[in-house]
N, C-alpha and C positions, 0 to 999 in steps of 0.2 A: 076324714074317710079313707079307708085303706087304699082305695083306686089312685089316691093322690101321692101315696108313698112309693119310692123307688125300692127295689129289692135291696140295695146297699144301705139305704136308710132304714128300713125295717130291721135288717140284720144289725147294724150298729146299735138301734135302739134296744134290742133283746139281748146283745152283749153287754150293755151298760146297764140292765136293770140290777138293782141291789139284791137280787134273789137268783139262785140256780133254778132255770126250769128245764123240764123235760116233757115232750109231747109223745104219747103212745096213741096210735090210731084206733078206730074202732074194732080192728082185729087183733088187738093187743100187741102190735109190732111198735118197737121203739123207732120213731121216726126224726126226733130232733132233741138236742140239747144244746143250751148255751154255756159259756165259760169252761170250755174243755179243760185248759190247763190249771184252773185253779178252782175246781168244783169242791164242795164239802164232801160229796161222795163221788170218788173218781170212778171213771169207767173206761174200758177200753173201747177204741173205735169199732172194735168188731161186734160190739152191741147194737150199733145201728142196723136196722133192718131184721133184727132178731126179735122174737117173742119176749116181752117184758119179764115173763116168769123165768127165763133162762138168765137174767141179770140180777136176781135177788136171791138171798140166801134161802135155803130150804125153810128155815125157821119162820120165814115171813110169807110163804106162798099162800097159806090159808087165808090169811088176813088180806093179802093183795087180791086173790081170786074174789073173795067176798066183796071188796070194795068195786072191782070192776064189774060183777054181777049186779050189784045194787045201782051202779051208775047206768048200766045198759038198760035195766028195767024201768028207771026213773024213781027207785025207791030213795035214792039220795043224790043230792047234787055236790056235796062236798065232804071231806073227813079231815081231821087234823090231828096231829100227834106232836110232842115234844120230847126230845131226848137231850141227856147230859153226855157230851162226848168230849173226852180230854180237858174238862173244866169249862167248856162252852156250851151255852143253851141252844140246840137246834131246833127250829120250828119247821115242821113237815107238814104240807097240806097238798091234798088232791082235790081237783075240781073236774065235774063232768062237763065235756065241752059238746054243745048242742047247736044246731043250726036254728034258723029262725022258725022252722016248723017244729023244733023240739026233738029232731032226730039226732041220736047220740053219734058224735063224730070221732070220739076219743077222750082221753084223759090228760089233763095238764097237771104235772106235779111241780111243786115249788119247795125248795129247801132254803133256809135262811138263818144265818147266824144272828141270834137276837140278844146275845150277851150284853153288848154295849147298849142296845136300845133299852133293855130292862134296867139299866143304871141310871137312865134320864131321870130327874127329878123335878125340874122346873122348866118354865117356857124358855125358848131361845128364839128370839125374832130379830136379830141383828146379823150382819154378815160375818162379823169378826169372832 
């Protein structure tokens, strides 16, 4: 249960996830991201507290606004893309965040370099 986590524990957990995460609230304002210094897609600290539309290139705005509209309306709960960037495969996912009553609270975005994961071929069940 979240009530049993201290803020420092939650923060450390989020920083140690193997993905970059970003949270945009119900008003499309960027409220949080982890891994500031080594993110796949770098952002200036000035992006916090600003509309997410101001943090994306113009060519992506139509798609971004469509995703947010679909999440708000309940038409979609998630969207995913992947891109090849400088020889790396980047998996990008967005999830609608809702409370227990289904009310839209915002969007969680994740970016993950899956290049090495895609190379896995067999089981590894040992520690070495």
